[in-house]
VOGU-3710 file (C-alpha; in Angstrom, 3 decimals, decimal comma):
1> mhsspqpsaa> 123,282/145,725/128,498  121,632/142,952/128,576  120,873/141,685/125,157  117,316/139,924/124,666  117,188/136,435/123,526  117,100/135,793/119,725  113,441/134,280/119,121  114,346/131,234/117,186  113,302/129,622/114,453  110,711/127,522/114,480
11> paapavpvat> 111,251/123,911/113,806  110,500/122,541/110,615  107,875/120,788/110,039  107,954/117,089/109,144  108,063/116,135/105,854  104,743/114,791/104,458  104,898/111,175/103,567  103,766/109,879/100,472  102,931/106,418/99,403  105,230/104,612/96,453
21> pdefraalgq> 103,544/103,628/93,654  104,013/100,185/95,007  102,678/101,072/98,203  100,181/102,309/96,647  99,103/99,587/94,423  99,907/96,556/96,505  97,111/98,901/99,518  94,397/98,955/96,406  94,902/95,682/95,266  93,202/94,447/98,587
31> lasgvslvta> 89,803/95,989/96,743  87,852/94,185/94,908  86,444/96,461/91,501  84,256/95,183/89,044  85,668/95,162/85,531  84,256/97,415/82,961  84,813/98,315/78,760  84,567/101,351/78,825  83,936/102,526/74,761  83,253/105,781/72,391
41> hdpedgedvg> 83,111/106,352/68,871  85,463/108,936/67,114  83,445/110,578/64,380  86,720/111,725/62,788  88,031/108,815/62,073  84,535/106,131/61,968  87,344/104,093/64,372  85,806/102,456/68,046  88,134/102,916/71,231  87,974/100,429/73,893
51> mtatsvlsvs> 89,547/100,344/77,381  89,399/98,431/80,364  88,322/99,745/83,654  88,663/98,965/87,235  87,630/102,381/87,939  83,663/102,994/87,129  81,492/104,102/90,117  78,558/105,827/91,084  78,485/109,405/91,605  75,306/110,137/91,466
61> ldpplvlvsv> 71,279/108,565/91,567  69,412/111,664/91,390  70,699/113,098/89,150  71,992/109,407/87,496  75,876/110,618/87,307  79,222/108,337/86,620  82,839/108,549/87,060  85,466/107,329/85,375  89,357/107,587/85,907  91,006/107,441/82,268
71> rtdsrmdell> 95,336/107,906/82,347  95,893/111,112/80,765  97,322/111,559/77,272  95,521/108,305/76,340  93,994/107,369/73,469  90,855/107,027/75,519  91,321/110,757/77,053  92,366/112,175/74,288  88,834/111,401/72,498  86,519/112,040/75,432
81> arvdgwavsl> 88,029/115,409/76,098  86,283/115,790/72,070  83,354/113,895/72,373  81,104/114,322/75,075  78,974/110,254/74,311  80,452/107,158/75,471  79,650/103,828/76,980  80,125/101,452/79,731  79,928/98,244/79,763  79,640/96,558/82,702
91> laeeqrtlas> 81,382/92,454/82,320  80,534/89,142/83,112  82,836/86,478/84,785  82,372/84,903/80,787  84,347/87,907/79,243  87,422/87,884/81,155  89,857/87,378/77,426  87,733/90,739/75,801  89,092/92,502/79,495  92,618/91,454/79,046
101> rfamkgrlsd> 92,420/92,314/75,394  91,497/96,016/75,885  93,710/95,753/78,598  97,048/95,076/76,031  99,408/98,110/76,310  100,633/98,790/72,746  98,183/97,079/70,914  97,956/98,369/67,554  93,893/98,390/66,680  90,927/98,321/68,198
111> rllfadtphr> 89,333/97,920/65,106  90,102/94,031/65,461  89,465/93,743/68,707  86,183/95,553/67,890  86,266/93,035/65,316  86,111/89,806/67,562  83,492/91,670/70,375  80,047/91,341/69,345  78,608/94,440/70,174  75,823/96,969/68,879
121> rgrwsgaplv> 76,026/100,290/68,957  73,974/102,748/71,782  71,307/104,671/70,104  72,925/108,184/72,372  76,279/107,566/71,944  76,919/105,501/69,108  79,588/104,244/71,703  80,074/100,248/71,161  77,725/98,353/73,746  79,166/94,953/74,405
131> dralatlecr> 76,322/92,038/73,925  76,213/89,664/77,256  77,320/92,314/78,928  75,508/92,049/82,920  74,692/95,932/82,146  75,340/98,683/79,957  75,427/102,187/80,281  74,818/104,880/78,194  76,952/108,044/79,167  77,566/112,269/78,242
141> teqrveagdh> 80,168/113,959/79,303  79,350/116,969/82,225  82,801/117,147/83,990  86,424/116,363/83,229  88,443/117,024/86,491  92,291/116,617/86,255  93,605/114,040/89,511  97,393/113,257/88,834  98,378/111,083/86,147  94,594/110,570/85,460
151> vlviarvlea> 91,078/113,086/84,278  88,347/111,890/86,308  85,138/112,068/83,543  82,029/112,767/85,785  79,166/112,136/82,944  75,745/111,804/83,067  73,990/108,257/82,711  71,062/108,324/79,387  70,106/105,371/79,441  71,285/102,114/81,849
161> tvpgpserpl> 69,633/98,225/80,495  70,710/94,869/82,440  70,217/92,194/79,714  72,478/90,331/81,810  71,453/90,381/85,465  71,914/86,745/86,190  75,466/86,039/85,217  77,909/86,833/87,653  80,639/89,590/87,222  84,619/89,840/86,591
171> lyfrggyrri> 86,498/91,242/89,113  89,222/92,549/89,706  91,237/91,856/92,885  95,220/91,496/93,461  96,814/92,488/90,404  94,369/90,172/88,587  90,959/88,891/87,453  88,386/87,214/89,713  85,331/85,144/90,252  83,166/85,213/93,088
181> g> 82,989/81,718/94,764
//
C-alpha cells in the first residue's frame, strides 16, 4: 500500500512589523505642523481647560469640520466627552511661550495659565479664545473615534474668525517650536 503524502502545513505568515514609538516620532517629526491651543469651559466647576495641539486639521469644507487628536484619559478628553462646545486658537509665532506653558505635563492648574493669557469668551462655546491668535474656531463635537492611545474628536465649526492674518504662524518641527524663514 502506498500512503498518500500528508499535506504540509502552510508556512507561517511573517509577523507584521510595527514601528517603535521612537521610530514613529522621528519620522513624523519631519512633518511641520501648526500649533494651536484647544480650549473648553467646564460648566460643572466653572474652570477653563486648555491643551497645546499640533494635531488640528481640516476635515471638510461643506459642512465645515475639523479634527483634533486628544490623549485618552487626559483632562481634555474627559471634558470633551461631557461638553459639546470647545474652541481652537491658531497660535502666532510670538505665542511660543503660551504654547509651551499649556504643553507642560503635570501642571497644577489651568486657572493660573488662563489668568496670564489675554483672551475672550467664545459666544457659542463659552471657551477661551486667545487674543492675537492668527485665527479662532468655535466648534461643536459631532463624533468621537477611539484611535490607539488617543481620541479623534471631529467637530462642526460654528464660527471662524481671522483677527491676526498678518502675523506668522507658530510651527512645530523636529521636536521643537519653529518660525518660518
